[in-house]
C-alpha positions in Angstrom: 0.3 -0.2 0.1 2.8 2.3 0.9 4.0 1.6 -2.4 1.1 2.9 -4.3 0.9 5.7 -2.2 4.7 6.8 -3.3 3.7 6.3 -7.3 1.1 8.4 -6.5 2.8 11.5 -5.2 5.7 10.8 -7.6 3.1 11.0 -10.7 1.4 13.9 -8.4 4.4 15.8 -8.8 5.1 14.9 -12.6 1.9 16.4 -13.6 2.3 19.5 -11.5 5.9 19.9 -13.2 4.2 19.4 -16.5 1.7 21.6 -15.6 3.9 24.5 -14.4 5.7 24.1 -18.2 2.6 24.6 -19.6 1.5 27.5 -17.8 5.0 29.4 -18.7 4.2 28.6 -22.1 1.1 30.3 -22.2 2.7 33.4 -20.0 5.2 33.8 -22.7 2.9 33.3 -25.1 0.4 36.2 -24.0 3.3 38.3 -22.8 2.8 41.4 -26.1 6.8 42.1 -25.4 7.5 38.8 -26.2 4.7 38.7 -28.6 6.3 41.7 -30.7 9.7 40.4 -30.6 8.3 37.2 -32.1 6.8 39.3 -35.1 9.9 41.2 -35.4 11.5 38.1 -35.8 9.2 36.8 -38.3 9.6 40.4 -40.2 13.3 39.9 -40.2 12.5 35.9 -41.9 10.0 37.1 -44.2 12.8 40.0 -45.4 15.9 37.6 -45.3 13.5 35.1 -47.3 12.4 38.1 -50.1 16.4 38.7 -50.4 17.0 35.4 -51.3 14.6 35.3 -53.6 15.4 38.0 -55.2 19.3 36.5 -55.6 17.4 33.6 -56.8 15.4 35.6 -59.5 18.2 37.1 -60.7 20.8 34.3 -60.9 18.0 32.3 -63.1 17.8 35.3 -65.3 21.6 35.1 -65.7 21.3 31.2 -66.4 18.5 31.7 -68.7 20.4 34.0 -70.8 23.6 31.8 -70.6 21.3 29.0 -72.0 20.3 30.8 -74.8 23.7 31.9 -75.7 24.7 28.0 -75.2 21.7 27.4 -77.6 23.0 29.6 -80.3 26.0 28.4 -80.0 24.9 24.9 -80.6 22.7 26.0 -83.7 25.8 27.7 -85.2 28.7 24.8 -84.6 25.4 22.3 -85.9 25.1 24.5 -89.2 29.1 24.4 -89.6 29.0 20.4 -89.1 26.5 20.6 -91.7 28.4 22.5 -94.2 31.2 20.2 -93.1 29.6 16.9 -94.2 28.3 18.5 -97.2 32.1 19.2 -98.2 33.3 15.9 -97.3 30.3 14.7 -99.6 31.3 16.3 -102.2 35.2 15.1 -101.9 33.9 11.7 -101.6 31.8 12.0 -104.9 34.6 13.0 -106.9 37.1 10.2 -105.7 34.4 8.0 -106.6 
């Protein structure tokens, strides 16, 4: 019977400690200074994310321009290869 009382008291102590932690969390959330600080932190986070997105947009534009230049170079090389193939075919016909 004594063990049951000891276990019940231990459980009650854990419940009290848990309730105190919850109460502290509720008080902190209700604290206007803490809430304002949280809002400022959120605004700072959003500002950093906007800066990051702007940087990504600029980088995307740069990559797209580079891709366009590379596509143009590939097209020019393809045209040169086609001309070279025509010349090689003409030379092959002369030797035949």
